[in-house]
C-alpha positions as CSV (number, residue, x, y, z in Angstrom):
1,M,39.5,59.5,-39.5
2,A,36.0,58.7,-38.4
3,F,33.9,61.9,-38.5
4,E,30.4,61.8,-37.0
5,K,27.9,64.2,-38.5
6,F,26.1,66.4,-36.0
7,T,22.4,66.7,-36.7
8,E,20.9,67.3,-33.3
9,T,18.6,70.3,-32.9
10,A,17.9,70.7,-29.2
11,R,18.5,74.2,-27.8
12,S,21.1,73.0,-25.3
13,Y,22.9,69.8,-24.3
14,R,24.4,71.2,-21.0
15,A,22.4,70.0,-18.0
16,K,21.1,73.1,-16.2
17,A,18.7,73.7,-13.3
18,S,17.0,76.9,-12.4
19,I,15.5,78.2,-9.2
20,R,12.7,80.3,-10.5
21,S,11.0,83.3,-9.0
22,N,7.7,81.5,-9.1
23,G,8.9,78.8,-6.7
24,T,9.7,76.1,-9.2
25,V,12.9,74.1,-9.8
26,G,13.4,74.0,-13.6
27,L,15.4,71.5,-15.6
28,N,16.4,72.3,-19.1
29,G,16.1,69.9,-22.1
30,G,19.8,69.0,-21.6
31,A,19.1,67.8,-18.1
32,V,16.0,65.9,-19.1
33,N,17.9,64.1,-21.8
34,K,21.1,63.5,-19.8
35,F,19.4,62.2,-16.7
36,D,16.6,60.3,-18.6
37,L,13.9,62.3,-16.8
38,D,11.3,61.3,-19.5
39,Q,11.2,57.9,-17.7
40,Y,10.1,59.4,-14.4
41,D,7.0,61.3,-13.2
42,W,8.1,61.9,-9.6
43,A,11.1,63.2,-7.7
44,V,12.1,63.5,-4.0
45,L,13.9,66.7,-3.1
46,F,16.9,66.9,-0.7
47,F,19.0,69.7,0.7
48,D,22.5,69.8,2.0
49,K,22.8,72.9,4.2
50,E,26.5,72.6,4.8
51,H,27.4,72.6,1.0
52,N,24.3,74.5,-0.4
53,L,23.3,71.5,-2.6
54,I,19.9,70.6,-3.8
55,G,19.4,66.9,-4.6
56,I,16.7,65.8,-7.0
57,K,16.1,62.0,-6.9
58,P,13.9,60.8,-9.7
59,T,11.4,58.0,-8.8
60,K,8.7,56.0,-10.5
61,N,6.8,55.5,-7.2
62,E,4.5,58.4,-6.3
63,K,4.0,56.8,-2.9
64,D,7.6,57.5,-1.9
65,E,7.6,59.9,1.1
66,G,8.0,63.5,0.0
67,T,7.4,63.0,-3.8
68,H,6.9,66.0,-6.1
69,K,5.4,65.7,-9.6
70,I,7.9,66.2,-12.5
71,N,6.0,68.4,-15.0
72,K,7.3,68.1,-18.5
73,G,7.1,70.5,-21.4
74,K,8.6,70.9,-24.9
75,T,11.9,72.5,-23.6
76,G,12.4,70.8,-20.2
77,A,10.8,70.0,-17.0
78,W,9.9,71.6,-13.7
79,I,8.9,70.7,-10.1
80,A,6.7,72.9,-7.9
81,A,8.9,73.4,-4.9
82,R,7.8,76.6,-3.1
83,R,7.4,74.9,0.3
84,F,10.8,73.2,-0.1
85,L,12.6,76.4,-1.2
86,D,10.9,78.4,1.6
87,Y,11.7,75.8,4.3
88,Y,15.4,75.9,3.4
89,E,15.4,79.7,2.8
90,V,16.5,79.4,-0.8
91,G,16.1,82.8,-2.4
92,T,13.6,83.0,-5.2
93,A,13.3,86.8,-5.7
94,K,15.1,86.4,-9.1
95,T,15.4,83.4,-11.3
96,K,18.9,81.9,-11.2
97,R,20.5,79.1,-13.3
98,F,23.0,76.5,-12.1
99,D,24.9,73.5,-13.6
100,A,23.3,70.2,-12.8
101,T,25.3,67.0,-12.4
102,W,24.5,63.3,-11.6
103,D,25.7,61.6,-8.4
104,D,26.0,57.9,-9.1
105,K,26.4,57.0,-5.5
106,E,23.2,58.8,-4.4
107,K,21.4,58.2,-7.7
108,M,20.3,61.8,-7.9
109,I,20.8,65.1,-9.7
110,I,22.9,67.5,-7.7
111,V,22.6,71.3,-8.0
112,Q,25.2,73.5,-6.4
113,I,23.3,76.8,-5.5
114,A,26.1,78.8,-3.9
């Protein structure tokens, strides 16, 4: 047997996104680590109305059309997205959390919100 000692201390390793009541899209530490978001300062947001999906495409180029700053903290990251959420009528009355996955084809984080 080849046991591996677990010594990690992060709060969570599951990639989660939240739509917060303050109009931000939050990404927990698990998402930051899993999707290497520490390497990026910007993201472009997408919405799939048919499937209720939010797409978050990290980019290093702030000049890409529609970029939003990825703000980073000790426990995760967040994107100010009030206009995006309002435009697509994504409810923000109460903070909600969702699983976040990576789409290799589109090279973006996918959040199923319904």
